[in-house]
C-alpha positions, 0 to 999 in steps of 0.5 A: 457448590456452583455458587461457591465455584463462580468467584473462583472463575472470576479470580482466574479471569482477573488473573488472565487480564493482569497477566497480559502485560507480561506477554511483552516482558516474560511471554514464556511464563504466560504461554506456559499457562496455555498447557491446560487445554481443558474447556474450563481453562479456555473459558477463563482466558476467553475474554482477554484473548478476544480483547488482544485479538480484536485490538491487534487486528486494528493496526494490522488492518490499517497497515494492510490498507496503507500498503494497498490504499482502497479509498482513493475517493476518501473524501466521499467517505465520512469519519463514521463510515471509516471508523465502521469499516476499520472496526469490521476490518479489524474484526476480520483480521482478528478472526483470521489471525485466531483461526487461520494463524491458529491452524498454521501454528497447529500444523507447524507443531503437529509436523514436529511431533506435538500431540496438542490440539487445535485450541492450543494453536488458536490461543497461542496465535491469538496471544502472539499478536499482543505486540500489535496492541503496542503499535496501536497505542504508540505508533498509529496515533503518530502515523495518523497525526502525520498523514491522516487520510493520505494513508488511505489513498494512492499518491498521498504524503505518506509515500516516500521515506516517511511511509517506508519508515512506518512500513519498516516499523510494521515489519518489526512488529510482525517479526515481534509476533513471530518471535512470540509464536516461537517462544509459545511453542517452545514453552507449551511443548517444552522443546529446544529452540531448534525444534521450536524454530522448525515448527515455525518454519513449517507453519511459515511454509504452509502460510506461503502455500495458502498465500500463493493459492489465494493469490492465484485464485484472485487473479 
């Protein structure tokens, strides 16, 4: 019996890989598939979810370090060091998006009366970062070609209008991700746009509170 069921699992995993591009064109269709919160359904989408979350973490990490350049002694770092630090940073950002972002989505939905679990919130938050994979492919190669290592140190060529344009692009991709969270909540809960928007608002409020606490502690 188990030998016959295994190909079925592999087929469902392939279907999830094929479904990922539709997060950008028909996200509601994809998010409706998250309604099944069983362990088996979660396993079927685990690998595509991990891939999206990690790849999205790369441009998000790079955008963060370009806002607050940490490598003023850039010349003392080898390219290998920078690549390794980017991979580690992307992993940490991806984990934060998945667990903390998922918890915020869960709180927002529960605050408006949802009965779904934390797993749904995590998976929704992870898949909602898909726009940043597009930014990784289309925007960051151009950004790195234009500014190179200046992105990672203060006073570089990226300061000024050019840098502001790219920071504006970062904000647009962030807005796109938030819209996907909205669509995801509406699709999985089968709510109205207003109720779904209120859930996003509750999640955003908790995010502000968490951010304020972290800022206060770090000072």
